[in-house]
All heavy atoms as a GROMACS GRO file, in nm:
protein
  558
    1MET      N    1  23.982 -13.394   1.293
    1MET     CA    2  24.003 -13.527   1.238
    1MET      C    3  24.016 -13.630   1.350
    1MET      O    4  23.965 -13.740   1.338
    1MET     CB    5  24.130 -13.524   1.151
    1MET     CG    6  24.143 -13.643   1.065
    1MET     SD    7  24.014 -13.637   0.940
    1MET     CE    8  24.081 -13.744   0.821
    2LEU      N    9  24.085 -13.592   1.456
    2LEU     CA   10  24.100 -13.683   1.569
    2LEU      C   11  23.966 -13.708   1.637
    2LEU      O   12  23.938 -13.820   1.681
    2LEU     CB   13  24.201 -13.623   1.668
    2LEU     CG   14  24.237 -13.712   1.788
    2LEU    CD1   15  24.300 -13.841   1.740
    2LEU    CD2   16  24.330 -13.638   1.881
    3LEU      N   17  23.882 -13.606   1.641
    3LEU     CA   18  23.750 -13.620   1.701
    3LEU      C   19  23.663 -13.716   1.620
    3LEU      O   20  23.589 -13.798   1.677
    3LEU     CB   21  23.682 -13.484   1.711
    3LEU     CG   22  23.551 -13.477   1.787
    3LEU    CD1   23  23.571 -13.518   1.932
    3LEU    CD2   24  23.494 -13.337   1.778
    4LEU      N   25  23.673 -13.710   1.488
    4LEU     CA   26  23.600 -13.802   1.402
    4LEU      C   27  23.647 -13.946   1.424
    4LEU      O   28  23.565 -14.039   1.435
    4LEU     CB   29  23.618 -13.762   1.255
    4LEU     CG   30  23.549 -13.849   1.152
    4LEU    CD1   31  23.398 -13.840   1.169
    4LEU    CD2   32  23.591 -13.807   1.013
    5LEU      N   33  23.777 -13.966   1.432
    5LEU     CA   34  23.831 -14.100   1.458
    5LEU      C   35  23.787 -14.152   1.593
    5LEU      O   36  23.748 -14.269   1.607
    5LEU     CB   37  23.984 -14.095   1.451
    5LEU     CG   38  24.057 -14.227   1.474
    5LEU    CD1   39  24.018 -14.329   1.369
    5LEU    CD2   40  24.206 -14.206   1.476
    6LEU      N   41  23.787 -14.068   1.694
    6LEU     CA   42  23.742 -14.108   1.827
    6LEU      C   43  23.594 -14.145   1.826
    6LEU      O   44  23.554 -14.244   1.888
    6LEU     CB   45  23.768 -13.995   1.927
    6LEU     CG   46  23.732 -14.024   2.072
    6LEU    CD1   47  23.819 -14.138   2.125
    6LEU    CD2   48  23.750 -13.900   2.156
    7GLY      N   49  23.514 -14.069   1.755
    7GLY     CA   50  23.371 -14.099   1.744
    7GLY      C   51  23.346 -14.233   1.676
    7GLY      O   52  23.260 -14.311   1.718
    8ILE      N   53  23.422 -14.263   1.572
    8ILE     CA   54  23.408 -14.390   1.501
    8ILE      C   55  23.450 -14.506   1.592
    8ILE      O   56  23.382 -14.610   1.596
    8ILE     CB   57  23.490 -14.388   1.371
    8ILE    CG1   58  23.426 -14.292   1.272
    8ILE    CG2   59  23.500 -14.528   1.311
    8ILE    CD1   60  23.509 -14.267   1.148
    9ILE      N   61  23.555 -14.489   1.667
    9ILE     CA   62  23.600 -14.595   1.759
    9ILE      C   63  23.496 -14.619   1.868
    9ILE      O   64  23.463 -14.734   1.900
    9ILE     CB   65  23.738 -14.560   1.819
    9ILE    CG1   66  23.845 -14.568   1.710
    9ILE    CG2   67  23.771 -14.652   1.935
    9ILE    CD1   68  23.981 -14.518   1.753
   10VAL      N   69  23.441 -14.513   1.924
   10VAL     CA   70  23.338 -14.527   2.028
   10VAL      C   71  23.214 -14.596   1.970
   10VAL      O   72  23.155 -14.683   2.035
   10VAL     CB   73  23.302 -14.389   2.088
   10VAL    CG1   74  23.176 -14.396   2.172
   10VAL    CG2   75  23.418 -14.336   2.168
   11LEU      N   76  23.175 -14.562   1.850
   11LEU     CA   77  23.061 -14.625   1.786
   11LEU      C   78  23.084 -14.774   1.766
   11LEU      O   79  22.996 -14.856   1.795
   11LEU     CB   80  23.033 -14.558   1.651
   11LEU     CG   81  22.916 -14.615   1.572
   11LEU    CD1   82  22.785 -14.584   1.644
   11LEU    CD2   83  22.914 -14.558   1.432
   12HIS      N   84  23.202 -14.813   1.721
   12HIS     CA   85  23.233 -14.955   1.701
   12HIS      C   86  23.236 -15.033   1.832
   12HIS      O   87  23.186 -15.145   1.839
   12HIS     CB   88  23.366 -14.970   1.626
   12HIS     CG   89  23.354 -14.950   1.480
   12HIS    ND1   90  23.362 -14.825   1.423
   12HIS    CD2   91  23.333 -15.037   1.379
   12HIS    CE1   92  23.348 -14.838   1.293
   12HIS    NE2   93  23.329 -14.965   1.263
   13VAL      N   94  23.292 -14.974   1.935
   13VAL     CA   95  23.295 -15.042   2.065
   13VAL      C   96  23.153 -15.059   2.119
   13VAL      O   97  23.118 -15.165   2.171
   13VAL     CB   98  23.384 -14.965   2.165
   13VAL    CG1   99  23.368 -15.017   2.306
   13VAL    CG2  100  23.530 -14.973   2.122
   14THR      N  101  23.070 -14.957   2.102
   14THR     CA  102  22.930 -14.966   2.146
   14THR      C  103  22.856 -15.076   2.072
   14THR      O  104  22.782 -15.154   2.132
   14THR     CB  105  22.859 -14.831   2.125
   14THR    OG1  106  22.932 -14.729   2.192
   14THR    CG2  107  22.716 -14.836   2.175
   15VAL      N  108  22.876 -15.086   1.943
   15VAL     CA  109  22.810 -15.190   1.864
   15VAL      C  110  22.857 -15.328   1.908
   15VAL      O  111  22.777 -15.421   1.920
   15VAL     CB  112  22.836 -15.167   1.713
   15VAL    CG1  113  22.796 -15.288   1.631
   15VAL    CG2  114  22.761 -15.044   1.666
   16LEU      N  115  22.986 -15.344   1.934
   16LEU     CA  116  23.036 -15.474   1.979
   16LEU      C  117  22.978 -15.512   2.115
   16LEU      O  118  22.940 -15.628   2.136
   16LEU     CB  119  23.189 -15.472   1.986
   16LEU     CG  120  23.262 -15.486   1.854
   16LEU    CD1  121  23.412 -15.469   1.876
   16LEU    CD2  122  23.233 -15.620   1.792
   17VAL      N  123  22.969 -15.417   2.206
   17VAL     CA  124  22.910 -15.446   2.338
   17VAL      C  125  22.764 -15.487   2.323
   17VAL      O  126  22.719 -15.586   2.382
   17VAL     CB  127  22.924 -15.325   2.432
   17VAL    CG1  128  22.838 -15.340   2.555
   17VAL    CG2  129  23.069 -15.305   2.470
   18LEU      N  130  22.688 -15.415   2.241
   18LEU     CA  131  22.547 -15.450   2.220
   18LEU      C  132  22.532 -15.586   2.152
   18LEU      O  133  22.441 -15.662   2.184
   18LEU     CB  134  22.478 -15.341   2.137
   18LEU     CG  135  22.455 -15.210   2.208
   18LEU    CD1  136  22.398 -15.106   2.110
   18LEU    CD2  137  22.362 -15.228   2.325
   19LEU      N  138  22.622 -15.618   2.062
   19LEU     CA  139  22.618 -15.749   1.996
   19LEU      C  140  22.641 -15.860   2.095
   19LEU      O  141  22.566 -15.959   2.097
   19LEU     CB  142  22.723 -15.754   1.884
   19LEU     CG  143  22.735 -15.887   1.811
   19LEU    CD1  144  22.609 -15.915   1.731
   19LEU    CD2  145  22.856 -15.887   1.722
   20PHE      N  146  22.742 -15.847   2.180
   20PHE     CA  147  22.768 -15.950   2.280
   20PHE      C  148  22.655 -15.962   2.381
   20PHE      O  149  22.614 -16.073   2.416
   20PHE     CB  150  22.900 -15.924   2.351
   20PHE     CG  151  23.020 -15.960   2.268
   20PHE    CD1  152  23.117 -15.866   2.242
   20PHE    CD2  153  23.036 -16.087   2.216
   20PHE    CE1  154  23.228 -15.897   2.166
   20PHE    CE2  155  23.146 -16.120   2.139
   20PHE     CZ  156  23.242 -16.025   2.114
   21VAL      N  157  22.601 -15.851   2.427
   21VAL     CA  158  22.492 -15.856   2.524
   21VAL      C  159  22.369 -15.921   2.464
   21VAL      O  160  22.304 -16.005   2.526
   21VAL     CB  161  22.460 -15.715   2.577
   21VAL    CG1  162  22.329 -15.713   2.654
   21VAL    CG2  163  22.574 -15.664   2.663
   22SER      N  164  22.336 -15.889   2.340
   22SER     CA  165  22.216 -15.944   2.279
   22SER      C  166  22.228 -16.093   2.251
   22SER      O  167  22.128 -16.164   2.251
   22SER     CB  168  22.182 -15.870   2.150
   22SER     OG  169  22.283 -15.892   2.054
   23THR      N  170  22.348 -16.144   2.229
   23THR     CA  171  22.363 -16.288   2.206
   23THR      C  172  22.381 -16.364   2.337
   23THR      O  173  22.351 -16.483   2.342
   23THR     CB  174  22.481 -16.318   2.113
   23THR    OG1  175  22.600 -16.259   2.165
   23THR    CG2  176  22.455 -16.266   1.974
   24ILE      N  177  22.425 -16.298   2.442
   24ILE     CA  178  22.443 -16.368   2.570
   24ILE      C  179  22.310 -16.382   2.643
   24ILE      O  180  22.285 -16.482   2.709
   24ILE     CB  181  22.546 -16.292   2.657
   24ILE    CG1  182  22.685 -16.310   2.597
   24ILE    CG2  183  22.544 -16.341   2.800
   24ILE    CD1  184  22.791 -16.223   2.662
   25VAL      N  185  22.222 -16.284   2.630
   25VAL     CA  186  22.092 -16.290   2.698
   25VAL      C  187  22.017 -16.412   2.644
   25VAL      O  188  22.004 -16.431   2.525
   25VAL     CB  189  22.011 -16.161   2.672
   25VAL    CG1  190  21.869 -16.174   2.724
   25VAL    CG2  191  22.081 -16.044   2.735
   26SER      N  192  21.966 -16.494   2.735
   26SER     CA  193  21.909 -16.622   2.693
   26SER      C  194  21.775 -16.608   2.620
   26SER      O  195  21.748 -16.682   2.528
   26SER     CB  196  21.893 -16.715   2.814
   26SER     OG  197  21.804 -16.657   2.906
   27GLN      N  198  21.691 -16.515   2.659
   27GLN     CA  199  21.561 -16.501   2.596
   27GLN      C  200  21.530 -16.354   2.572
   27GLN      O  201  21.539 -16.273   2.663
   27GLN     CB  202  21.452 -16.563   2.683
   27GLN     CG  203  21.468 -16.710   2.701
   27GLN     CD  204  21.367 -16.766   2.799
   27GLN    OE1  205  21.299 -16.692   2.866
   27GLN    NE2  206  21.360 -16.896   2.807
   28TRP      N  207  21.491 -16.322   2.450
   28TRP     CA  208  21.456 -16.185   2.418
   28TRP      C  209  21.309 -16.156   2.442
   28TRP      O  210  21.271 -16.053   2.489
   28TRP     CB  211  21.482 -16.158   2.271
   28TRP     CG  212  21.625 -16.149   2.236
   28TRP    CD1  213  21.730 -16.132   2.322
   28TRP    CD2  214  21.682 -16.158   2.107
   28TRP    NE1  215  21.847 -16.130   2.253
   28TRP    CE2  216  21.821 -16.145   2.121
   28TRP    CE3  217  21.629 -16.175   1.982
   28TRP    CZ2  218  21.906 -16.149   2.012
   28TRP    CZ3  219  21.714 -16.178   1.873
   28TRP    CH2  220  21.851 -16.165   1.890
   29LEU      N  221  21.224 -16.252   2.406
   29LEU     CA  222  21.081 -16.229   2.407
   29LEU      C  223  21.014 -16.340   2.486
   29LEU      O  224  21.030 -16.457   2.454
   29LEU     CB  225  21.029 -16.230   2.262
   29LEU     CG  226  20.882 -16.214   2.238
   29LEU    CD1  227  20.838 -16.074   2.281
   29LEU    CD2  228  20.850 -16.234   2.091
   30VAL      N  229  20.943 -16.305   2.590
   30VAL     CA  230  20.872 -16.404   2.672
   30VAL      C  231  20.728 -16.359   2.683
   30VAL      O  232  20.698 -16.255   2.741
   30VAL     CB  233  20.936 -16.417   2.812
   30VAL    CG1  234  20.857 -16.517   2.895
   30VAL    CG2  235  21.081 -16.457   2.802
   31ASN      N  236  20.637 -16.437   2.625
   31ASN     CA  237  20.493 -16.411   2.634
   31ASN      C  238  20.426 -16.532   2.697
   31ASN      O  239  20.492 -16.624   2.742
   31ASN     CB  240  20.435 -16.382   2.496
   31ASN     CG  241  20.474 -16.246   2.443
   31ASN    OD1  242  20.504 -16.157   2.520
   31ASN    ND2  243  20.475 -16.232   2.312
   32ASP      N  244  20.297 -16.535   2.694
   32ASP     CA  245  20.220 -16.644   2.756
   32ASP      C  246  20.256 -16.778   2.694
   32ASP      O  247  20.198 -16.819   2.594
   32ASP     CB  248  20.069 -16.617   2.741
   32ASP     CG  249  20.028 -16.488   2.807
   32ASP    OD1  250  20.082 -16.458   2.914
   32ASP    OD2  251  19.943 -16.417   2.750
   33GLY      N  252  20.351 -16.846   2.753
   33GLY     CA  253  20.389 -16.978   2.705
   33GLY      C  254  20.474 -16.979   2.581
   33GLY      O  255  20.496 -17.084   2.520
   34HIS      N  256  20.524 -16.864   2.537
   34HIS     CA  257  20.605 -16.857   2.416
   34HIS      C  258  20.734 -16.780   2.446
   34HIS      O  259  20.729 -16.670   2.498
   34HIS     CB  260  20.530 -16.786   2.304
   34HIS     CG  261  20.607 -16.776   2.176
   34HIS    ND1  262  20.621 -16.882   2.091
   34HIS    CD2  263  20.675 -16.674   2.120
   34HIS    CE1  264  20.695 -16.844   1.987
   34HIS    NE2  265  20.729 -16.718   2.004
   35THR      N  266  20.847 -16.840   2.414
   35THR     CA  267  20.975 -16.772   2.430
   35THR      C  268  21.050 -16.774   2.297
   35THR      O  269  21.036 -16.868   2.220
   35THR     CB  270  21.064 -16.840   2.537
   35THR    OG1  271  21.092 -16.973   2.495
   35THR    CG2  272  20.994 -16.842   2.672
   36ALA      N  273  21.126 -16.670   2.271
   36ALA     CA  274  21.201 -16.661   2.146
   36ALA      C  275  21.338 -16.600   2.176
   36ALA      O  276  21.350 -16.511   2.258
   36ALA     CB  277  21.128 -16.576   2.044
   37ASP      N  278  21.439 -16.653   2.111
   37ASP     CA  279  21.572 -16.594   2.117
   37ASP      C  280  21.638 -16.609   1.982
   37ASP      O  281  21.572 -16.638   1.882
   37ASP     CB  282  21.655 -16.655   2.231
   37ASP     CG  283  21.677 -16.804   2.217
   37ASP    OD1  284  21.649 -16.860   2.110
   37ASP    OD2  285  21.724 -16.865   2.313
   38LEU      N  286  21.768 -16.588   1.976
   38LEU     CA  287  21.838 -16.589   1.848
   38LEU      C  288  21.840 -16.727   1.784
   38LEU      O  289  21.835 -16.740   1.664
   38LEU     CB  290  21.982 -16.540   1.869
   38LEU     CG  291  22.071 -16.528   1.746
   38LEU    CD1  292  22.012 -16.428   1.649
   38LEU    CD2  293  22.210 -16.488   1.785
   39TRP      N  294  21.844 -16.833   1.865
   39TRP     CA  295  21.866 -16.967   1.811
   39TRP      C  296  21.740 -17.050   1.799
   39TRP      O  297  21.730 -17.136   1.713
   39TRP     CB  298  21.967 -17.042   1.897
   39TRP     CG  299  22.093 -16.964   1.914
   39TRP    CD1  300  22.141 -16.912   2.029
   39TRP    CD2  301  22.186 -16.925   1.812
   39TRP    NE1  302  22.257 -16.844   2.006
   39TRP    CE2  303  22.288 -16.850   1.874
   39TRP    CE3  304  22.192 -16.946   1.675
   39TRP    CZ2  305  22.395 -16.798   1.803
   39TRP    CZ3  306  22.299 -16.893   1.605
   39TRP    CH2  307  22.398 -16.820   1.668
   40GLN      N  308  21.641 -17.030   1.889
   40GLN     CA  309  21.522 -17.115   1.884
   40GLN      C  310  21.400 -17.041   1.936
   40GLN      O  311  21.410 -16.947   2.012
   40GLN     CB  312  21.544 -17.243   1.963
   40GLN     CG  313  21.570 -17.221   2.110
   40GLN     CD  314  21.604 -17.350   2.180
   40GLN    OE1  315  21.607 -17.457   2.120
   40GLN    NE2  316  21.629 -17.343   2.309
   41ASN      N  317  21.283 -17.089   1.892
   41ASN     CA  318  21.154 -17.039   1.939
   41ASN      C  319  21.082 -17.154   2.007
   41ASN      O  320  21.067 -17.261   1.949
   41ASN     CB  321  21.070 -16.986   1.822
   41ASN     CG  322  21.132 -16.866   1.758
   41ASN    OD1  323  21.206 -16.793   1.822
   41ASN    ND2  324  21.103 -16.844   1.631
   42CYS      N  325  21.038 -17.135   2.130
   42CYS     CA  326  20.974 -17.241   2.208
   42CYS      C  327  20.832 -17.201   2.242
   42CYS      O  328  20.804 -17.086   2.275
   42CYS     CB  329  21.052 -17.268   2.337
   42CYS     SG  330  21.220 -17.324   2.308
   43THR      N  331  20.742 -17.301   2.238
   43THR     CA  332  20.603 -17.282   2.275
   43THR      C  333  20.564 -17.390   2.375
   43THR      O  334  20.596 -17.506   2.355
   43THR     CB  335  20.513 -17.290   2.151
   43THR    OG1  336  20.558 -17.197   2.054
   43THR    CG2  337  20.369 -17.259   2.185
   44ALA      N  338  20.494 -17.351   2.481
   44ALA     CA  339  20.449 -17.447   2.580
   44ALA      C  340  20.325 -17.518   2.528
   44ALA      O  341  20.230 -17.455   2.481
   44ALA     CB  342  20.417 -17.378   2.712
   45GLY      N  343  20.327 -17.651   2.533
   45GLY     CA  344  20.213 -17.730   2.490
   45GLY      C  345  20.107 -17.738   2.600
   45GLY      O  346  20.119 -17.679   2.706
   46GLY      N  347  20.002 -17.814   2.572
   46GLY     CA  348  19.894 -17.829   2.667
   46GLY      C  349  19.936 -17.901   2.794
   46GLY      O  350  19.879 -17.879   2.901
   47THR      N  351  20.036 -17.988   2.785
   47THR     CA  352  20.082 -18.062   2.902
   47THR      C  353  20.191 -17.988   2.978
   47THR      O  354  20.241 -18.038   3.077
   47THR     CB  355  20.137 -18.200   2.859
   47THR    OG1  356  20.249 -18.179   2.771
   47THR    CG2  357  20.030 -18.281   2.788
   48GLY      N  358  20.230 -17.871   2.930
   48GLY     CA  359  20.335 -17.795   2.996
   48GLY      C  360  20.473 -17.821   2.939
   48GLY      O  361  20.568 -17.755   2.977
   49ALA      N  362  20.484 -17.916   2.847
   49ALA     CA  363  20.613 -17.944   2.783
   49ALA      C  364  20.638 -17.841   2.673
   49ALA      O  365  20.546 -17.799   2.604
   49ALA     CB  366  20.613 -18.084   2.724
   50PHE      N  367  20.761 -17.800   2.661
   50PHE     CA  368  20.796 -17.702   2.558
   50PHE      C  369  20.830 -17.772   2.427
   50PHE      O  370  20.899 -17.874   2.426
   50PHE     CB  371  20.917 -17.618   2.602
   50PHE     CG  372  20.881 -17.506   2.694
   50PHE    CD1  373  20.888 -17.521   2.831
   50PHE    CD2  374  20.838 -17.385   2.643
   50PHE    CE1  375  20.856 -17.420   2.916
   50PHE    CE2  376  20.804 -17.282   2.727
   50PHE     CZ  377  20.813 -17.298   2.864
   51GLN      N  378  20.781 -17.716   2.318
   51GLN     CA  379  20.817 -17.762   2.185
   51GLN      C  380  20.902 -17.652   2.123
   51GLN      O  381  20.856 -17.540   2.105
   51GLN     CB  382  20.693 -17.788   2.100
   51GLN     CG  383  20.726 -17.829   1.959
   51GLN     CD  384  20.602 -17.843   1.873
   51GLN    OE1  385  20.492 -17.805   1.914
   51GLN    NE2  386  20.618 -17.895   1.755
   52CYS      N  387  21.028 -17.685   2.091
   52CYS     CA  388  21.122 -17.584   2.041
   52CYS      C  389  21.157 -17.610   1.896
   52CYS      O  390  21.181 -17.725   1.857
   52CYS     CB  391  21.249 -17.583   2.126
   52CYS     SG  392  21.220 -17.534   2.296
   53LEU      N  393  21.161 -17.506   1.817
   53LEU     CA  394  21.203 -17.511   1.678
   53LEU      C  395  21.321 -17.418   1.661
   53LEU      O  396  21.324 -17.309   1.718
   53LEU     CB  397  21.090 -17.467   1.585
   53LEU     CG  398  20.963 -17.551   1.584
   53LEU    CD1  399  20.857 -17.482   1.501
   53LEU    CD2  400  20.992 -17.689   1.530
   54ALA      N  401  21.417 -17.459   1.581
   54ALA     CA  402  21.529 -17.370   1.550
   54ALA      C  403  21.477 -17.252   1.470
   54ALA      O  404  21.383 -17.265   1.391
   54ALA     CB  405  21.636 -17.445   1.472
   55SER      N  406  21.534 -17.135   1.491
   55SER     CA  407  21.486 -17.015   1.422
   55SER      C  408  21.495 -17.028   1.272
   55SER      O  409  21.412 -16.975   1.199
   55SER     CB  410  21.565 -16.893   1.468
   55SER     OG  411  21.532 -16.862   1.600
   56SER      N  412  21.594 -17.100   1.221
   56SER     CA  413  21.608 -17.113   1.078
   56SER      C  414  21.505 -17.208   1.018
   56SER      O  415  21.470 -17.196   0.903
   56SER     CB  416  21.749 -17.162   1.042
   56SER     OG  417  21.772 -17.288   1.100
   57SER      N  418  21.450 -17.302   1.097
   57SER     CA  419  21.354 -17.398   1.042
   57SER      C  420  21.213 -17.343   1.032
   57SER      O  421  21.132 -17.394   0.958
   57SER     CB  422  21.353 -17.526   1.126
   57SER     OG  423  21.294 -17.499   1.252
   58ASN      N  424  21.182 -17.239   1.106
   58ASN     CA  425  21.047 -17.185   1.099
   58ASN      C  426  21.040 -17.058   1.013
   58ASN      O  427  20.947 -16.981   1.024
   58ASN     CB  428  20.988 -17.162   1.238
   58ASN     CG  429  21.070 -17.068   1.322
   58ASN    OD1  430  21.168 -17.012   1.273
   58ASN    ND2  431  21.031 -17.049   1.446
   59GLY      N  432  21.138 -17.036   0.929
   59GLY     CA  433  21.129 -16.932   0.829
   59GLY      C  434  21.174 -16.794   0.870
   59GLY      O  435  21.159 -16.700   0.792
   60GLU      N  436  21.228 -16.778   0.987
   60GLU     CA  437  21.273 -16.644   1.026
   60GLU      C  438  21.410 -16.653   1.092
   60GLU      O  439  21.441 -16.747   1.160
   60GLU     CB  440  21.175 -16.578   1.120
   60GLU     CG  441  21.158 -16.648   1.253
   60GLU     CD  442  21.056 -16.581   1.341
   60GLU    OE1  443  20.945 -16.557   1.293
   60GLU    OE2  444  21.088 -16.554   1.456
   61CYS      N  445  21.490 -16.555   1.064
   61CYS     CA  446  21.622 -16.546   1.126
   61CYS      C  447  21.641 -16.401   1.168
   61CYS      O  448  21.660 -16.314   1.083
   61CYS     CB  449  21.731 -16.588   1.028
   61CYS     SG  450  21.895 -16.576   1.098
   62PRO      N  451  21.633 -16.371   1.298
   62PRO     CA  452  21.642 -16.232   1.342
   62PRO      C  453  21.771 -16.163   1.301
   62PRO      O  454  21.772 -16.046   1.266
   62PRO     CB  455  21.632 -16.240   1.494
   62PRO     CG  456  21.576 -16.374   1.523
   62PRO     CD  457  21.612 -16.462   1.409
   63LEU      N  458  21.880 -16.238   1.302
   63LEU     CA  459  22.007 -16.178   1.265
   63LEU      C  460  22.008 -16.140   1.118
   63LEU      O  461  22.050 -16.031   1.080
   63LEU     CB  462  22.121 -16.274   1.298
   63LEU     CG  463  22.262 -16.222   1.274
   63LEU    CD1  464  22.290 -16.102   1.362
   63LEU    CD2  465  22.363 -16.330   1.299
   64GLY      N  466  21.959 -16.229   1.034
   64GLY     CA  467  21.954 -16.201   0.890
   64GLY      C  468  21.860 -16.088   0.857
   64GLY      O  469  21.890 -16.003   0.773
   65SER      N  470  21.744 -16.084   0.920
   65SER     CA  471  21.649 -15.978   0.892
   65SER      C  472  21.699 -15.843   0.945
   65SER      O  473  21.658 -15.739   0.896
   65SER     CB  474  21.512 -16.010   0.951
   65SER     OG  475  21.521 -16.020   1.090
   66GLY      N  476  21.787 -15.845   1.042
   66GLY     CA  477  21.844 -15.719   1.091
   66GLY      C  478  21.960 -15.670   1.007
   66GLY      O  479  21.981 -15.550   0.993
   67LEU      N  480  22.036 -15.764   0.951
   67LEU     CA  481  22.152 -15.725   0.872
   67LEU      C  482  22.116 -15.683   0.729
   67LEU      O  483  22.191 -15.608   0.667
   67LEU     CB  484  22.254 -15.840   0.868
   67LEU     CG  485  22.328 -15.865   0.997
   67LEU    CD1  486  22.421 -15.985   0.981
   67LEU    CD2  487  22.407 -15.744   1.040
   68LEU      N  488  22.004 -15.730   0.677
   68LEU     CA  489  21.967 -15.696   0.539
   68LEU      C  490  21.946 -15.547   0.518
   68LEU      O  491  22.005 -15.489   0.427
   68LEU     CB  492  21.844 -15.777   0.499
   68LEU     CG  493  21.801 -15.760   0.354
   68LEU    CD1  494  21.910 -15.810   0.260
   68LEU    CD2  495  21.672 -15.836   0.329
   69PRO      N  496  21.867 -15.478   0.602
   69PRO     CA  497  21.854 -15.332   0.583
   69PRO      C  498  21.986 -15.258   0.607
   69PRO      O  499  22.015 -15.160   0.541
   69PRO     CB  500  21.751 -15.290   0.687
   69PRO     CG  501  21.680 -15.413   0.726
   69PRO     CD  502  21.775 -15.525   0.705
   70LEU      N  503  22.065 -15.309   0.701
   70LEU     CA  504  22.195 -15.245   0.728
   70LEU      C  505  22.285 -15.256   0.605
   70LEU      O  506  22.351 -15.160   0.566
   70LEU     CB  507  22.260 -15.308   0.848
   70LEU     CG  508  22.395 -15.251   0.890
   70LEU    CD1  509  22.380 -15.105   0.931
   70LEU    CD2  510  22.455 -15.332   1.002
   71ALA      N  511  22.289 -15.372   0.543
   71ALA     CA  512  22.369 -15.391   0.423
   71ALA      C  513  22.319 -15.301   0.310
   71ALA      O  514  22.399 -15.244   0.234
   71ALA     CB  515  22.366 -15.536   0.379
   72ALA      N  516  22.189 -15.287   0.296
   72ALA     CA  517  22.134 -15.199   0.193
   72ALA      C  518  22.173 -15.055   0.217
   72ALA      O  519  22.206 -14.982   0.123
   72ALA     CB  520  21.982 -15.214   0.190
   73LEU      N  521  22.172 -15.011   0.343
   73LEU     CA  522  22.210 -14.873   0.372
   73LEU      C  523  22.357 -14.847   0.344
   73LEU      O  524  22.395 -14.739   0.301
   73LEU     CB  525  22.179 -14.841   0.520
   73LEU     CG  526  22.033 -14.822   0.554
   73LEU    CD1  527  22.017 -14.804   0.704
   73LEU    CD2  528  21.976 -14.701   0.482
   74VAL      N  529  22.441 -14.948   0.369
   74VAL     CA  530  22.584 -14.930   0.348
   74VAL      C  531  22.620 -14.936   0.201
   74VAL      O  532  22.702 -14.858   0.153
   74VAL     CB  533  22.662 -15.036   0.428
   74VAL    CG1  534  22.807 -15.038   0.390
   74VAL    CG2  535  22.645 -15.012   0.577
   75LEU      N  536  22.556 -15.025   0.125
   75LEU     CA  537  22.595 -15.047  -0.013
   75LEU      C  538  22.530 -14.952  -0.113
   75LEU      O  539  22.586 -14.928  -0.219
   75LEU     CB  540  22.566 -15.192  -0.054
   75LEU     CG  541  22.646 -15.296   0.022
   75LEU    CD1  542  22.603 -15.436  -0.020
   75LEU    CD2  543  22.796 -15.279  -0.004
   76LEU      N  544  22.411 -14.900  -0.082
   76LEU     CA  545  22.341 -14.816  -0.179
   76LEU      C  546  22.404 -14.680  -0.204
   76LEU      O  547  22.413 -14.638  -0.318
   76LEU     CB  548  22.195 -14.800  -0.139
   76LEU     CG  549  22.108 -14.924  -0.162
   76LEU    CD1  550  21.966 -14.897  -0.117
   76LEU    CD2  551  22.110 -14.966  -0.307
   77PRO      N  552  22.448 -14.605  -0.103
   77PRO     CA  553  22.501 -14.472  -0.134
   77PRO      C  554  22.631 -14.482  -0.203
   77PRO      O  555  22.676 -14.460  -0.294
   77PRO     CB  556  22.526 -14.408   0.002
   77PRO     CG  557  22.450 -14.487   0.100
   77PRO     CD  558  22.433 -14.622   0.040
   0.00000   0.00000   0.00000
């Protein structure tokens, strides 16, 4: 029983560390003139200026799309 409790605590600490690291990192995806992170998606224009849109305004939210399957897995069984 103590081993199970220790495993659950280690799992929660690992998830918290990954959550903080993923939100602190400034950019997740960097391609040819396109960058994306949790808060905004930026594209380089023809003049080299970046045009940035908030993630919620362009129809996608990485946090929401990641939590939806997790919520389904937790609530269904």
